PDB file of the backbone (N, CA, C, O) and the ligand in Angstrom, with CONECT records:
HET     ZN  A 101       1
ATOM      1  N   MET A   1     -44.625 -74.265-108.335  1.00  0.00           N
ATOM      2  CA  MET A   1     -45.716 -73.599-107.405  1.00  0.00           C
ATOM      3  C   MET A   1     -44.930 -72.721-106.515  1.00  0.00           C
ATOM      4  O   MET A   1     -44.052 -73.224-105.813  1.00  0.00           O
ATOM      5  N   SER A   2     -45.203 -71.271-106.477  1.00  0.00           N
ATOM      6  CA  SER A   2     -44.424 -70.207-105.793  1.00  0.00           C
ATOM      7  C   SER A   2     -44.782 -70.470-104.312  1.00  0.00           C
ATOM      8  O   SER A   2     -45.776 -71.089-103.931  1.00  0.00           O
ATOM      9  N   LEU A   3     -43.885 -69.942-103.576  1.00  0.00           N
ATOM     10  CA  LEU A   3     -44.086 -69.832-102.192  1.00  0.00           C
ATOM     11  C   LEU A   3     -45.367 -69.311-101.755  1.00  0.00           C
ATOM     12  O   LEU A   3     -46.053 -69.978-100.980  1.00  0.00           O
ATOM     13  N   ARG A   4     -45.716 -68.288-102.139  1.00  0.00           N
ATOM     14  CA  ARG A   4     -46.957 -67.520-101.980  1.00  0.00           C
ATOM     15  C   ARG A   4     -48.218 -68.313-102.234  1.00  0.00           C
ATOM     16  O   ARG A   4     -49.118 -68.390-101.398  1.00  0.00           O
ATOM     17  N   SER A   5     -48.252 -68.900-103.420  1.00  0.00           N
ATOM     18  CA  SER A   5     -49.355 -69.747-103.643  1.00  0.00           C
ATOM     19  C   SER A   5     -49.533 -71.113-102.731  1.00  0.00           C
ATOM     20  O   SER A   5     -50.634 -71.506-102.343  1.00  0.00           O
ATOM     21  N   ARG A   6     -48.358 -71.737-102.465  1.00  0.00           N
ATOM     22  CA  ARG A   6     -48.351 -72.803-101.330  1.00  0.00           C
ATOM     23  C   ARG A   6     -49.006 -72.241-100.050  1.00  0.00           C
ATOM     24  O   ARG A   6     -49.888 -72.856 -99.451  1.00  0.00           O
ATOM     25  N   LEU A   7     -48.542 -71.075 -99.674  1.00  0.00           N
ATOM     26  CA  LEU A   7     -49.166 -70.539 -98.332  1.00  0.00           C
ATOM     27  C   LEU A   7     -50.595 -70.400 -98.421  1.00  0.00           C
ATOM     28  O   LEU A   7     -51.385 -70.779 -97.556  1.00  0.00           O
ATOM     29  N   LEU A   8     -50.929 -69.766 -99.644  1.00  0.00           N
ATOM     30  CA  LEU A   8     -52.498 -69.546 -99.723  1.00  0.00           C
ATOM     31  C   LEU A   8     -53.217 -70.836 -99.610  1.00  0.00           C
ATOM     32  O   LEU A   8     -54.214 -70.987 -98.903  1.00  0.00           O
ATOM     33  N   ALA A   9     -52.594 -71.889-100.436  1.00  0.00           N
ATOM     34  CA  ALA A   9     -53.359 -73.117-100.444  1.00  0.00           C
ATOM     35  C   ALA A   9     -53.303 -73.700 -99.219  1.00  0.00           C
ATOM     36  O   ALA A   9     -54.318 -74.328 -98.919  1.00  0.00           O
ATOM     37  N   GLY A  10     -52.301 -73.680 -98.307  1.00  0.00           N
ATOM     38  CA  GLY A  10     -52.274 -74.257 -97.059  1.00  0.00           C
ATOM     39  C   GLY A  10     -53.227 -73.424 -96.007  1.00  0.00           C
ATOM     40  O   GLY A  10     -53.734 -73.916 -94.999  1.00  0.00           O
ATOM     41  N   TRP A  11     -53.353 -72.211 -96.402  1.00  0.00           N
ATOM     42  CA  TRP A  11     -54.016 -71.130 -95.416  1.00  0.00           C
ATOM     43  C   TRP A  11     -55.427 -71.815 -95.085  1.00  0.00           C
ATOM     44  O   TRP A  11     -55.741 -71.897 -93.897  1.00  0.00           O
ATOM     45  N   HIS A  12     -56.233 -72.276 -95.993  1.00  0.00           N
ATOM     46  CA  HIS A  12     -57.663 -72.752 -95.526  1.00  0.00           C
ATOM     47  C   HIS A  12     -57.639 -73.969 -94.990  1.00  0.00           C
ATOM     48  O   HIS A  12     -58.663 -74.420 -94.477  1.00  0.00           O
ATOM     49  N   LEU A  13     -56.340 -74.769 -95.027  1.00  0.00           N
ATOM     50  CA  LEU A  13     -56.419 -76.122 -94.256  1.00  0.00           C
ATOM     51  C   LEU A  13     -56.066 -75.824 -92.769  1.00  0.00           C
ATOM     52  O   LEU A  13     -56.350 -76.574 -91.835  1.00  0.00           O
ATOM     53  N   LEU A  14     -55.455 -74.718 -92.671  1.00  0.00           N
ATOM     54  CA  LEU A  14     -54.849 -74.500 -91.139  1.00  0.00           C
ATOM     55  C   LEU A  14     -55.880 -74.365 -90.100  1.00  0.00           C
ATOM     56  O   LEU A  14     -56.900 -73.695 -90.263  1.00  0.00           O
ATOM     57  N   ARG A  15     -55.615 -74.970 -89.103  1.00  0.00           N
ATOM     58  CA  ARG A  15     -56.228 -74.764 -87.720  1.00  0.00           C
ATOM     59  C   ARG A  15     -55.329 -74.517 -86.834  1.00  0.00           C
ATOM     60  O   ARG A  15     -54.516 -75.380 -86.505  1.00  0.00           O
ATOM     61  N   TRP A  16     -55.343 -73.287 -86.310  1.00  0.00           N
ATOM     62  CA  TRP A  16     -54.242 -72.871 -85.471  1.00  0.00           C
ATOM     63  C   TRP A  16     -54.082 -73.672 -84.113  1.00  0.00           C
ATOM     64  O   TRP A  16     -52.973 -73.739 -83.583  1.00  0.00           O
ATOM     65  N   ARG A  17     -55.215 -74.292 -83.540  1.00  0.00           N
ATOM     66  CA  ARG A  17     -54.918 -75.007 -82.364  1.00  0.00           C
ATOM     67  C   ARG A  17     -54.413 -76.260 -82.595  1.00  0.00           C
ATOM     68  O   ARG A  17     -53.945 -76.899 -81.653  1.00  0.00           O
ATOM     69  N   GLU A  18     -54.441 -76.785 -83.899  1.00  0.00           N
ATOM     70  CA  GLU A  18     -53.790 -78.071 -84.196  1.00  0.00           C
ATOM     71  C   GLU A  18     -52.322 -77.873 -84.830  1.00  0.00           C
ATOM     72  O   GLU A  18     -51.538 -78.810 -84.978  1.00  0.00           O
ATOM     73  N   PHE A  19     -52.072 -76.666 -85.151  1.00  0.00           N
ATOM     74  CA  PHE A  19     -50.822 -76.314 -85.883  1.00  0.00           C
ATOM     75  C   PHE A  19     -49.621 -76.937 -85.071  1.00  0.00           C
ATOM     76  O   PHE A  19     -49.686 -76.787 -83.851  1.00  0.00           O
ATOM     77  N   ALA A  20     -48.656 -77.541 -85.523  1.00  0.00           N
ATOM     78  CA  ALA A  20     -47.382 -77.829 -84.986  1.00  0.00           C
ATOM     79  C   ALA A  20     -46.368 -77.801 -86.079  1.00  0.00           C
ATOM     80  O   ALA A  20     -46.690 -77.968 -87.255  1.00  0.00           O
ATOM     81  N   ALA A  21     -45.102 -77.582 -85.677  1.00  0.00           N
ATOM     82  CA  ALA A  21     -44.018 -77.690 -86.480  1.00  0.00           C
ATOM     83  C   ALA A  21     -42.782 -78.339 -85.819  1.00  0.00           C
ATOM     84  O   ALA A  21     -42.437 -78.059 -84.671  1.00  0.00           O
ATOM     85  N   ARG A  22     -42.165 -79.182 -86.573  1.00  0.00           N
ATOM     86  CA  ARG A  22     -40.938 -79.993 -85.839  1.00  0.00           C
ATOM     87  C   ARG A  22     -40.145 -80.324 -86.844  1.00  0.00           C
ATOM     88  O   ARG A  22     -40.517 -80.620 -87.980  1.00  0.00           O
ATOM     89  N   PRO A  23     -38.797 -80.269 -86.354  1.00  0.00           N
ATOM     90  CA  PRO A  23     -37.664 -80.805 -87.319  1.00  0.00           C
ATOM     91  C   PRO A  23     -37.967 -82.263 -87.746  1.00  0.00           C
ATOM     92  O   PRO A  23     -38.525 -82.998 -86.932  1.00  0.00           O
ATOM     93  N   GLY A  24     -37.647 -82.706 -88.926  1.00  0.00           N
ATOM     94  CA  GLY A  24     -37.873 -83.842 -89.460  1.00  0.00           C
ATOM     95  C   GLY A  24     -37.058 -84.304 -90.588  1.00  0.00           C
ATOM     96  O   GLY A  24     -36.053 -83.652 -90.869  1.00  0.00           O
ATOM     97  N   HIS A  25     -37.376 -85.389 -91.298  1.00  0.00           N
ATOM     98  CA  HIS A  25     -36.599 -85.832 -92.530  1.00  0.00           C
ATOM     99  C   HIS A  25     -37.613 -85.982 -93.714  1.00  0.00           C
ATOM    100  O   HIS A  25     -38.611 -86.703 -93.738  1.00  0.00           O
ATOM    101  N   CYS A  26     -37.181 -85.214 -94.611  1.00  0.00           N
ATOM    102  CA  CYS A  26     -38.116 -85.497 -95.859  1.00  0.00           C
ATOM    103  C   CYS A  26     -37.294 -86.316 -97.085  1.00  0.00           C
ATOM    104  O   CYS A  26     -36.164 -85.988 -97.447  1.00  0.00           O
ATOM    105  N   PRO A  27     -38.005 -87.358 -97.617  1.00  0.00           N
ATOM    106  CA  PRO A  27     -37.159 -88.252 -98.517  1.00  0.00           C
ATOM    107  C   PRO A  27     -36.740 -87.303 -99.776  1.00  0.00           C
ATOM    108  O   PRO A  27     -35.833 -87.745-100.482  1.00  0.00           O
ATOM    109  N   PHE A  28     -37.193 -86.302-100.056  1.00  0.00           N
ATOM    110  CA  PHE A  28     -37.005 -85.524-101.281  1.00  0.00           C
ATOM    111  C   PHE A  28     -35.981 -84.506-101.011  1.00  0.00           C
ATOM    112  O   PHE A  28     -35.236 -84.241-101.954  1.00  0.00           O
ATOM    113  N   CYS A  29     -35.798 -83.860 -99.855  1.00  0.00           N
ATOM    114  CA  CYS A  29     -35.060 -82.745 -99.670  1.00  0.00           C
ATOM    115  C   CYS A  29     -34.236 -82.732 -98.268  1.00  0.00           C
ATOM    116  O   CYS A  29     -33.658 -81.717 -97.882  1.00  0.00           O
ATOM    117  N   GLY A  30     -34.235 -83.843 -97.608  1.00  0.00           N
ATOM    118  CA  GLY A  30     -33.404 -84.225 -96.444  1.00  0.00           C
ATOM    119  C   GLY A  30     -33.955 -83.601 -95.132  1.00  0.00           C
ATOM    120  O   GLY A  30     -35.159 -83.569 -94.881  1.00  0.00           O
ATOM    121  N   ALA A  31     -33.062 -83.145 -94.376  1.00  0.00           N
ATOM    122  CA  ALA A  31     -33.611 -82.338 -93.084  1.00  0.00           C
ATOM    123  C   ALA A  31     -34.342 -81.298 -93.254  1.00  0.00           C
ATOM    124  O   ALA A  31     -33.842 -80.430 -93.969  1.00  0.00           O
ATOM    125  N   THR A  32     -35.519 -81.069 -92.768  1.00  0.00           N
ATOM    126  CA  THR A  32     -36.321 -80.141 -92.919  1.00  0.00           C
ATOM    127  C   THR A  32     -37.349 -79.817 -91.722  1.00  0.00           C
ATOM    128  O   THR A  32     -37.342 -80.498 -90.697  1.00  0.00           O
ATOM    129  N   LEU A  33     -38.079 -78.926 -91.879  1.00  0.00           N
ATOM    130  CA  LEU A  33     -39.152 -78.787 -90.879  1.00  0.00           C
ATOM    131  C   LEU A  33     -40.723 -79.187 -91.255  1.00  0.00           C
ATOM    132  O   LEU A  33     -41.366 -78.642 -92.151  1.00  0.00           O
ATOM    133  N   LEU A  34     -41.110 -80.030 -90.569  1.00  0.00           N
ATOM    134  CA  LEU A  34     -42.357 -80.525 -90.962  1.00  0.00           C
ATOM    135  C   LEU A  34     -43.505 -79.812 -90.231  1.00  0.00           C
ATOM    136  O   LEU A  34     -43.416 -79.582 -89.025  1.00  0.00           O
ATOM    137  N   LEU A  35     -44.593 -79.457 -90.960  1.00  0.00           N
ATOM    138  CA  LEU A  35     -45.618 -78.617 -90.392  1.00  0.00           C
ATOM    139  C   LEU A  35     -46.743 -79.660 -90.384  1.00  0.00           C
ATOM    140  O   LEU A  35     -46.952 -80.429 -91.323  1.00  0.00           O
ATOM    141  N   ARG A  36     -47.439 -79.621 -89.264  1.00  0.00           N
ATOM    142  CA  ARG A  36     -48.833 -80.415 -89.238  1.00  0.00           C
ATOM    143  C   ARG A  36     -49.885 -79.269 -89.151  1.00  0.00           C
ATOM    144  O   ARG A  36     -49.961 -78.508 -88.186  1.00  0.00           O
ATOM    145  N   LEU A  37     -50.678 -79.217 -90.233  1.00  0.00           N
ATOM    146  CA  LEU A  37     -51.890 -78.256 -90.347  1.00  0.00           C
ATOM    147  C   LEU A  37     -52.905 -78.583 -89.399  1.00  0.00           C
ATOM    148  O   LEU A  37     -53.376 -77.759 -88.614  1.00  0.00           O
ATOM    149  N   GLN A  38     -53.283 -79.913 -89.474  1.00  0.00           N
ATOM    150  CA  GLN A  38     -54.619 -80.395 -88.688  1.00  0.00           C
ATOM    151  C   GLN A  38     -54.146 -81.599 -87.807  1.00  0.00           C
ATOM    152  O   GLN A  38     -52.991 -82.022 -87.767  1.00  0.00           O
ATOM    153  N   ARG A  39     -55.216 -82.085 -87.107  1.00  0.00           N
ATOM    154  CA  ARG A  39     -54.957 -83.345 -86.306  1.00  0.00           C
ATOM    155  C   ARG A  39     -54.646 -84.384 -87.026  1.00  0.00           C
ATOM    156  O   ARG A  39     -53.771 -85.160 -86.643  1.00  0.00           O
ATOM    157  N   GLU A  40     -55.313 -84.561 -88.181  1.00  0.00           N
ATOM    158  CA  GLU A  40     -55.169 -85.853 -89.142  1.00  0.00           C
ATOM    159  C   GLU A  40     -53.644 -85.855 -89.462  1.00  0.00           C
ATOM    160  O   GLU A  40     -52.981 -84.821 -89.539  1.00  0.00           O
ATOM    161  N   GLY A  41     -53.122 -87.180 -89.652  1.00  0.00           N
ATOM    162  CA  GLY A  41     -51.775 -87.486 -90.030  1.00  0.00           C
ATOM    163  C   GLY A  41     -51.494 -87.143 -91.463  1.00  0.00           C
ATOM    164  O   GLY A  41     -50.326 -86.949 -91.801  1.00  0.00           O
ATOM    165  N   THR A  42     -52.481 -87.052 -92.340  1.00  0.00           N
ATOM    166  CA  THR A  42     -52.361 -86.656 -93.667  1.00  0.00           C
ATOM    167  C   THR A  42     -52.099 -85.259 -94.054  1.00  0.00           C
ATOM    168  O   THR A  42     -51.805 -84.868 -95.183  1.00  0.00           O
ATOM    169  N   SER A  43     -52.264 -84.436 -92.812  1.00  0.00           N
ATOM    170  CA  SER A  43     -52.007 -82.984 -93.116  1.00  0.00           C
ATOM    171  C   SER A  43     -50.574 -82.578 -92.918  1.00  0.00           C
ATOM    172  O   SER A  43     -50.217 -81.403 -92.999  1.00  0.00           O
ATOM    173  N   LEU A  44     -49.776 -83.558 -92.662  1.00  0.00           N
ATOM    174  CA  LEU A  44     -48.344 -83.324 -92.482  1.00  0.00           C
ATOM    175  C   LEU A  44     -47.538 -82.873 -93.914  1.00  0.00           C
ATOM    176  O   LEU A  44     -47.448 -83.589 -94.912  1.00  0.00           O
ATOM    177  N   ARG A  45     -47.008 -81.587 -93.769  1.00  0.00           N
ATOM    178  CA  ARG A  45     -46.250 -80.980 -94.933  1.00  0.00           C
ATOM    179  C   ARG A  45     -44.877 -80.775 -94.659  1.00  0.00           C
ATOM    180  O   ARG A  45     -44.503 -80.554 -93.508  1.00  0.00           O
ATOM    181  N   CYS A  46     -43.948 -80.839 -95.791  1.00  0.00           N
ATOM    182  CA  CYS A  46     -42.656 -80.462 -95.769  1.00  0.00           C
ATOM    183  C   CYS A  46     -42.577 -78.897 -95.856  1.00  0.00           C
ATOM    184  O   CYS A  46     -43.408 -78.425 -96.632  1.00  0.00           O
ATOM    185  N   ILE A  47     -41.883 -78.126 -95.325  1.00  0.00           N
ATOM    186  CA  ILE A  47     -41.908 -76.808 -95.464  1.00  0.00           C
ATOM    187  C   ILE A  47     -40.935 -76.253 -96.730  1.00  0.00           C
ATOM    188  O   ILE A  47     -40.981 -75.120 -97.210  1.00  0.00           O
ATOM    189  N   ARG A  48     -40.175 -77.191 -97.081  1.00  0.00           N
ATOM    190  CA  ARG A  48     -39.181 -76.867 -98.235  1.00  0.00           C
ATOM    191  C   ARG A  48     -39.898 -77.241 -99.473  1.00  0.00           C
ATOM    192  O   ARG A  48     -40.024 -76.372-100.335  1.00  0.00           O
ATOM    193  N   CYS A  49     -40.387 -78.432 -99.675  1.00  0.00           N
ATOM    194  CA  CYS A  49     -40.923 -78.770-101.092  1.00  0.00           C
ATOM    195  C   CYS A  49     -42.481 -78.975-101.004  1.00  0.00           C
ATOM    196  O   CYS A  49     -43.113 -79.270-102.018  1.00  0.00           O
ATOM    197  N   ALA A  50     -43.034 -78.833 -99.903  1.00  0.00           N
ATOM    198  CA  ALA A  50     -44.582 -79.006 -99.813  1.00  0.00           C
ATOM    199  C   ALA A  50     -45.041 -80.329 -99.870  1.00  0.00           C
ATOM    200  O   ALA A  50     -46.252 -80.480-100.026  1.00  0.00           O
ATOM    201  N   ALA A  51     -44.274 -81.393 -99.770  1.00  0.00           N
ATOM    202  CA  ALA A  51     -44.608 -82.801 -99.964  1.00  0.00           C
ATOM    203  C   ALA A  51     -45.600 -83.004 -98.700  1.00  0.00           C
ATOM    204  O   ALA A  51     -45.428 -82.534 -97.575  1.00  0.00           O
ATOM    205  N   SER A  52     -46.591 -83.746 -99.101  1.00  0.00           N
ATOM    206  CA  SER A  52     -47.616 -84.167 -98.278  1.00  0.00           C
ATOM    207  C   SER A  52     -47.181 -85.551 -97.791  1.00  0.00           C
ATOM    208  O   SER A  52     -46.293 -86.160 -98.387  1.00  0.00           O
ATOM    209  N   ALA A  53     -47.894 -86.137 -96.540  1.00  0.00           N
ATOM    210  CA  ALA A  53     -47.590 -87.303 -95.951  1.00  0.00           C
ATOM    211  C   ALA A  53     -47.657 -88.640 -97.079  1.00  0.00           C
ATOM    212  O   ALA A  53     -47.012 -89.683 -96.977  1.00  0.00           O
ATOM    213  N   VAL A  54     -48.511 -88.322 -98.038  1.00  0.00           N
ATOM    214  CA  VAL A  54     -48.698 -89.363 -99.166  1.00  0.00           C
ATOM    215  C   VAL A  54     -47.544 -89.224-100.064  1.00  0.00           C
ATOM    216  O   VAL A  54     -47.021 -90.302-100.348  1.00  0.00           O
ATOM    217  N   HIS A  55     -46.989 -88.140-100.605  1.00  0.00           N
ATOM    218  CA  HIS A  55     -45.761 -87.808-101.162  1.00  0.00           C
ATOM    219  C   HIS A  55     -44.684 -88.351-100.496  1.00  0.00           C
ATOM    220  O   HIS A  55     -43.842 -88.953-101.161  1.00  0.00           O
ATOM    221  N   MET A  56     -44.551 -88.241 -99.233  1.00  0.00           N
ATOM    222  CA  MET A  56     -43.185 -88.722 -98.565  1.00  0.00           C
ATOM    223  C   MET A  56     -43.296 -90.196 -98.293  1.00  0.00           C
ATOM    224  O   MET A  56     -42.265 -90.851 -98.140  1.00  0.00           O
ATOM    225  N   SER A  57     -44.538 -90.787 -98.221  1.00  0.00           N
ATOM    226  CA  SER A  57     -44.542 -92.315 -97.990  1.00  0.00           C
ATOM    227  C   SER A  57     -44.287 -93.056 -99.321  1.00  0.00           C
ATOM    228  O   SER A  57     -43.939 -94.236 -99.300  1.00  0.00           O
ATOM    229  N   ILE A  58     -44.477 -92.288-100.636  1.00  0.00           N
ATOM    230  CA  ILE A  58     -44.117 -92.844-101.897  1.00  0.00           C
ATOM    231  C   ILE A  58     -42.622 -92.632-102.179  1.00  0.00           C
ATOM    232  O   ILE A  58     -41.961 -93.434-102.840  1.00  0.00           O
ATOM    233  N   GLY A  59     -42.088 -91.417-101.598  1.00  0.00           N
ATOM    234  CA  GLY A  59     -40.855 -91.220-101.869  1.00  0.00           C
ATOM    235  C   GLY A  59     -39.744 -92.071-100.789  1.00  0.00           C
ATOM    236  O   GLY A  59     -38.528 -91.963-100.945  1.00  0.00           O
TER     237      GLY A  59
HETATM  238 ZN    ZN A 101     -39.322 -81.882 -98.627  1.00  0.00          ZN2+
END
């Protein structure tokens, strides 16, 4: 999946008032930036591989 299509897919989930980014650790790509798109915990995404909270918990 290209970066552009990832951004477009995330765009409709995005709520700017709940948006947050913080440094974190992804089990697939290591140190990364984690984006929170909504208040719910499941909307957490890795900015490098686009893994969701579910993917990261499996990893
Ligand atoms: Zn990742």
